[in-house]
N, C-alpha and C positions, 0 to 999 in steps of 0.2 A: 504494499501501501504506499509505504512511503516515496517509493520509485516513480510511481503512477502520480502521485503529490508533485514531488519534485520537479517531475516530466511535464506535467500540464501547467505548473505556474512559471516555468520558464519558456514552453511554447506561447503563453498568451503574453509574457512580454517582451518577447521577440517580435511577436504579429503587432503589440502595439508600437515598439521602437519602429518596424518598418511603416507602419500606416502616417507615423509623421512625416514624411518625405512626399504625400500627395494630397490633394485637396479632400479625397473620399476618402482619406485612410482615419480620419479621426473625426468623429461630430464636431468638436471644434472648429477644425480646419475649415470645414464646409459651413459651419455657420458665421465666421468670420471673412469668409469667401462670398456669401449671400448679401451680409453687410455693405460691405465694401459695393456688391453691384449695384444695391439701392442708393447707395449715398452718390457714388460716382459714376454709375452708369457701365464701370469696368470690374469684373470679378478678377480673381486669380485663374492662370492658366492650371493646367493638372499639375506639373511639376513644380511650379512658382515657390513649393515650399520645401524644396531639396536643399537651397542655400541653408536654411536652418536646421532641417530635420536630418542631414548627414552627419554632421558634428554630434547632435544629441544621439542619435541611432550610435554611433561609434564609440561615445562616451558609455553610453546604457550596456551596448554589447561587451567594453571590457569590464563594468562594474559585475556585469552577469558571471564573467569566465572567473573573475576575483572570489565571488560568492560562491559559485558550484563548490568550488574547494573546500569549501565550509561544510561539515558532515550536519546533517538536521541535527535540533537539539542540543546545540552547542552554542557557546556564545566565544568571541573572540576574546584573545586573553587583555588587549587593549580597552576591552568595555566590560568593567568588573559588573555583578549584580549588586543590586541595593539588599540590606539587611534583610534576612527572613523571605528573599526571593527565590523560589526553587528554578531547577533548570526546567526548562520545556522538554517535554518529549511527546512529539508528534506520532 
């Protein structure tokens, strides 16, 4: 079950990061494009979000690759638990 949970979460995050690169990738991109079209008469082209989306997607993928190496249910040594806080076991 842990493998399916981790895989599904990573797939969802990767899909979200990929969606940042196009107008229809996320609802926020589509809403911003529609608002721009209503106010100025010109909307964003399909890949106009690439200039902002690709750097964010690369940073997100780097964060995922670092996060995948941590086993589930543990915390990194750099972030100690609060007193009385138990380790999570998913």
